[in-house]
C-alpha positions in Angstrom: -17.1 18.3 18.9 -13.2 18.2 17.4 -12.4 17.9 13.6 -12.5 14.4 12.6 -9.6 14.3 10.9 -8.1 14.8 14.6 -10.2 12.4 16.0 -9.3 10.1 13.1 -5.8 10.3 13.3 -6.0 9.4 17.3 -8.1 6.0 16.7 -5.8 5.1 13.9 -2.6 5.6 16.8 -4.3 3.8 19.0 -5.3 1.1 16.4 -1.7 0.2 15.6 -0.7 -0.6 18.8 0.3 -4.0 18.9 -0.4 -5.2 22.5 -3.9 -5.8 23.6 -3.5 -4.8 26.7 -1.7 -1.4 26.2 -4.4 -0.8 23.2 -7.4 -1.4 25.7 -5.9 1.2 28.6 -5.6 3.8 25.7 -8.9 3.0 24.2 -10.4 3.4 27.8 -8.4 6.7 28.5 -9.4 8.0 24.9 -13.4 7.5 25.9 -13.1 9.1 29.3 -11.4 12.3 27.9 -13.7 12.6 25.0 -16.6 10.6 26.0 -18.6 12.8 23.7 -16.9 11.7 20.4 -17.2 8.1 21.4 -19.8 7.2 19.3 -19.1 9.3 16.5 -15.4 7.4 16.6 -17.3 4.1 16.5 -19.1 4.8 13.9 -16.7 6.0 11.6 -14.6 2.7 12.4 -17.8 0.2 12.0 -18.4 2.3 8.7 -14.1 2.2 7.5 -14.9 -2.3 7.2 -17.6 -1.7 5.0 -15.8 -0.3 2.2 
């Protein structure tokens, strides 16, 4: 798995996209490119909302 800061930066960049269709396409592409990091990214995103 890559460095957590890189994963976080990529996910935050995707989440900043305003158009939902483009955002969805980027999420699907990211998940396909990094399947071993999907669970970590979800855990990271869900943990941010609890803070």
